[in-house]
N, C-alpha and C positions, 0 to 999 in steps of 0.2 A: 490491757489494764488502763482504766481511766486515770488521767493525770489530775492532780490537785488543781483547784481553780487558780492558784497562784502561778502554776506552771503552764496553764493553757494559753495558747496564743491569743492576743487581742484581736477580735474580728475587725476592729476599726484601724488596725495597724497599717495594712496595705493601702487603705483609702487615704489615711492621713499622710502617708509618705508621698503618694502621688499628688495630693493636694498641695503639700509643701513645695514639691518640685515645680508644679504649674504656677503657683503663686510666686515662687522665687524667680522663675523665668520672666513673669510679668514685671516684677520689680527691677529685674536686670535690664529689661528692655526700656523701662522708664528712665533708669539711670544712664543707660547708653544713649538714649535720645537727648537727654539734657547735655551730656558731655559732647556728643557729636554736634549738637546745635551751637554749643559754645565755641567749639574749635573748627567749625565748618569752613572758616575763611583761611585756615592754615594750609589746607591742601584740598584740591577738588575731589579726591577719592573719599574724603570724609563725608561728602554729600551722599554717597551710596550707603555709608553706615547710618547716617541720619535718616535716610529714606527707609532703610530696612527696619530700624528701631521704631520709627514713627508708625509704620504700617503694622508692625508686629505688636506694638502697644495697643493700637486700635483693635486688632483682631483678638488679642488676649483679653482686653476689657469686655469686648462684645461677647466672647464665649464665656467668660466668668459670669457676666450678667445672665446669659441664657441658662447656663447650668444651675446657677444659684436660684434663679426664678422658678425652676422646676420644684424645688423642695422648700424654699422659704422666701421671705422678703429680703432682697439685697440691702445690706446695711441696716436692716430693720425698718426700712421705709415702706409703707403700704402702697407701693406702686401698683397700678392696675395690671391685671394679667400676670401677677407673680404669685409665688407659693401655690403653683397650679395643682400639685398633687394633694396638698392639704385641703384646698377648697373643693376639689372634685373627687375625693376619696370614695364616696358612695357610687358615683358613676363609674369610676375605675374598677371598683370591686365587682359591680354588676357586669362590666365588660370582661374582666378576667374570668368570672364564673361562667359566663356564656361562651367564652372562647374555649375553656376547658371542656364544657359539656358537649359542644358541637364539633370539636376538632380532635379531642383526645379520648373521650369516653364514648366513642361510637362502637357499634358492634364489630365493624371491620377491623378497627385498630386494636380493640381489646382481644378479639379472637386471634388475631395475627400474633400478638405478643404472647398470649397463653399457649399458642401452638408450639412455641419453642421450649416450653417447660415440661419436663418429664416428672409430673407430680408423683405418680405411683412409684416410679423407679427410685426417685430421691427418698421418698418415705421408706420404701422397702430396704434400701441400702443403709439408711440411718437406723432403722429399727433392728436390722440384722446384727448390729453391734451389741454384744451382751450388756455393756454398761448402759447404753441408751434404752434397750428394751427393759432392763431392770428398773431404770428410773421411771419409765412410763408405768410399769406394773406397780411400783410402789406408790405412785401418785393415784392410780386407780384404786388400789387396795386401801390406801390411806383415806380416800374420800368415802369409802363404804360406811364407816361408823357414823359419819355426819348424816349420810342419807338415811340410814336405819333409825337414827335418833329423831330425824325430822318426821318420820312416818308414825302416826298414831296407831296403837294396837287395835283400838276399836274400828278405825277406818280399814285396816287390813282385814280384820275379821269379817266386817260387813262386805268387803270386796270379794273375799274368797267365797263366802256363803252365797253372795249374789251371783257369782260366776257358776257355782254348782247349780243353783236354781235355774239360771238361764240355760245351761246345758241340758238339764233334765226337761225343761219345757220344750226343747226342740229335738229331742231324741225319742224315737219309737222303739221301746224296749222289746216288745213282743216279737216283731220281725227280726230284731238283732239276736234275740235268744234263739229264734228259729234257725237263723243262719249258723249259729254256733253248734246247735244240735245236729244240723245237716252235715257239718264238717266231721263231727264225732261219729255219725252214722256211716259216712263215706269211708272213714278209716277204721270202722268197727271198734272204735274206742268205747262205745256204749256197752258193747258186750264185755269188754274188760271191766267196765264199771259194774256190770251185773255180776260178774264173777267175784269182784272185790266185795260187793255187798253180801254175797252168799258166804264168803269166808268170814266176814264180820259177824253175820248172824250165827254161823256155826261156832265161832269163838265165844260169842255172848252166851249161847246155850251151855257150852262146856264150862264157862267160868261161873255161871249163875245156877248151877244145878242145885246146890243146897237151898238157895233162896226159892227156887221154883217148887222144890219138894215141900218146903215149909208152907208156902202159899197154898198148895193143894191140901195139905193137912188142916190148915186154918179154916178153909172154906168147905170142908167135908162135914157131914153130920157127926155129932158127938158119939152116936152109937156105932159109927162105922169104925171097924178095927183098923189099926195103923197099917197092918199088912196090906189091906186093900188099897190104901192111899199110896203105898210104895209101889204096888203092882201097877196102879193107874199111872203113876209118874214114869215108870219104866216104859210102859206101852206108849205113853205120850211122847217121851223123848225119842223112842225108837221110830215112831211115826214121823216126827219132825225131821230127824236125821235122814230117814228114807226119802222124804220129800226134797230135802236139800240135795241129796245125792242125785235124785232124778233131775232136779233143776240144773245141776252142773253139766249134764249131758249136752253136747253141741246141738243135737236134733230134738231136744225136749220140747214139749208143748208149752212149758212155762217160758222158755226162751223165745218161742215164736210169738206168744202173747205179748211179751215184753217188747219185741220188735214192732208189732202192730201198734202197741200203745205209744211208743215213741214217735212213730210216723203220724199217728193221729194227732198227737200233741203238737208236732211241727206244723201240721196243716191248720190246726186251730190257732196257733200262735200267729200264723200268717194272715188269717182271715177274720178272726174274732176280735171285735172291738171290746168286748167284755174282758178278755184276757189282757188286752193292752191297758185298759183302765185299771185293772187290778194290780198288774205289775208296776205300772207307773205310780200308782198310789202307794205301793209298798216302798218304792225307791224314794219318793218324796217324803214319806213318813220317816224313813231311815235318815235322810239327810237333815231333816228338821228336828230330829230327836236331840234333846239336850246333851246326851252322852256323846253323840257324834260331833256336835258343834264344840263341845268342850275338848274333845280329842284333837280336832283341827286347830283350835286356838293354842293348845299345848304344843303341837307340832311346830307352829309358827314361832312360839316363844323359844323353844329349844333350838330351832334353826337360827334364829337371830342371835341368840347368846353364843352359839358355836361360831358363828361368823365373827362376832365381836372378839371373842377369845382368840380366834386364829389370827386375826389381823393384828391384835396387840402383841403377838409373839414376834421375836426377832427372826425366827425361821418360819414365817407364815407360809403355810401350804398354798393358800390362795394366791399370794404374790408369786411363789415359785411356779405354780401352775400357769399364771398369767404370763410369766417370762417365757416359759416353754411354748405356749400358744402363740405369743407375739413373734418369737424368733422363727418358729416353724412357718407361720403365716407369711412373714416377710421374705424368708428364703424361697418359699413356693411362689410368691408373687414376683420376685426378682427373676426366677427361672421361667415363668410362664408369660411369654410375649403376648399371647392372644388376650389373656385376662388383663395384663397391664395396659394394653392398648385400649381395650374397652373401658377400663377404669379411668384412664387418662382422658378419653373422649368425654366421658360423663362429667369428670371434674372440670375440664375446660369449658364445657357447655354450661355447667352450673355456675362456675365463677364468672363467665362472660355475661350470662343472663342476670346474675346478681348485681354486677357492676352497672350494666347498661340500664336495667330497670330502675336503679337507684341513682342514676347520674344526675337527675334533677335535684334529688335530695342532697347529693354531694356538692353540686354547684351552689345550691341555696346555702349550704353550710359555709362555703368559702365566702360568699357574698355577705352572709350574716356576721361572720367573724370580722371581716374588713370594716363593715359598718359599725361594729362595736368599738373598734379602735378609734382613738382620737387622731386628728389630722397630722399632728406632729409625729406620732408613733408610725403612721403609715409612711410618711415622708422619710423618716429615719430608716425604716426597713428597706424601702426601695433604694435609698441612697447607699445602704450597706452593700446591696447586691450589684448595682450598676454604676455607683459613684466613681469607682476606680477607672472604668472605661470612659466615663464622662471627663475625668481629669486628663486622660489622653487626648480627648477632643480639644480641651483647652491648650494643651501643648502643641498639638498639630495646628490649631488656629493661630497660635503665636508664630510658628515657623512659616506656615503658608502665607500669613498676612505679611510677614517680613519680605518673603520672596516676591509677592505681588507689589509691595512698595518699591523694591529695587527695579522690577519690570516697568512700573509706571514712571519711575525716575529716568530710566533709559529712554522711554517714549517721549517724555517731556524734553529731554536734551536733544533728541533727534528732531523734534518739531521746532 
C-alpha cells in the first residue's frame, strides 16, 4: 500500500545528514586548529594536534570545493571549471546514452538476462489461478462491445461480401462438384438418392390422384364420356406405378442408365469449361442476389447484438467460456515442457531482438530527456544519487589530510 506523501521518506534526508556531518567535521577542524595554534606553546604535544587540524582543514576545504564544483559554483562565485555537471549536461547525457547503448543493450547482455526468465511458465502459473484467469477473461469480454461499436456495419458488410467474391473467384466449382459426386458413387450413395427420388415420385402420384384425374378430364374432348377419362387415368396410373416398380429393381435398365448418366456428368464436370462457367455463374449470381446479401447482413446484426447482450449480463457465457479456455490452456502449457521451452525460446528471441533493434531509439530517448532538463535539474538529480558517497569523500579527505599533517610534522621534527 502506497504511503501518503506526508509519510514518505525525504529522498534528500540521507544526503543532507552526511553533508551536515562532513561540514560539521570541517568546522570542528577549523576550531581545533585555532585553539591548538593558540595553546601550542603550552605543551609540545599540542603541536601534533595543530598539525592534524591544519592538514585536515586543508583536506576538508579542498574536498568541499571539489565536490561542490561538480554540481554548482562554490559560494555562488563563477569560478572557472565549476558547476561542471550543469555546464556539460548535454555531453554527459550523450555519454550516458552511448554507455547504455553499447554496454547494456547488446545482444549478448540482453539474451543472457532473458535466458534466466521463464516467461511461458510464469504466465501459465499466473493464469492457472481462477481469479487471475477470470480477471483476464472479463477484460477481454469487456473490451468486445467497444470493438464492435467501432466497426461500421457497412464496412463489415462490404468486407464479408468481398471475401465471398474473392473465394468464388479462386474456386473451380465444377471439379469440386465432380469430386463430391465421385465420393457419392464410390459409397453408392447416388443409388440411395435414386431410391429416395422414386419414393418421392410414388408418394406424389398417390397424394395427387384427384388432381391428375381432374386434369385428364379438363383436357379431354367434351364429347368424351367421363368413364373413358377415368379408364385412361387408371391405365396411366397403373403404367406409371409399373415403371416405378421396375425402376426400383437393383438390376433394372433405368438404374443402369442413371449410373451411366452420373459417370458421364462427372466426366463433363472435370473437363468441360462450359459446365464450369455455368456453375460459377450460378454461384456468383446467388451471392450477389439482394436476398442473399440481406440475409448475410441480418446474420451479422443478430450475431453482434447477441454478443453485446451476452457481455452485458453478469453471468456472461462468453466470459465463462474464456475463463475455461484460459485455465485449460495455462494448465496444459504448464505441464508441457516441450511447448513451454519452444514458446520461451520464441519470446526470448523476440524480446531480445525488440530491445537490441531499438537500442538506438532508447539511447536517443535518454539523451533527449537529459537535454530537455535544465542544468540545475540535472545537477540536483545526480547529486541525489551520488551526493551521499561524495560526502563520505569529504569526511575521508578530512581524516586522511589530518593523518598526513601529523606525518609531515613528525618528518619536520626529525629533520
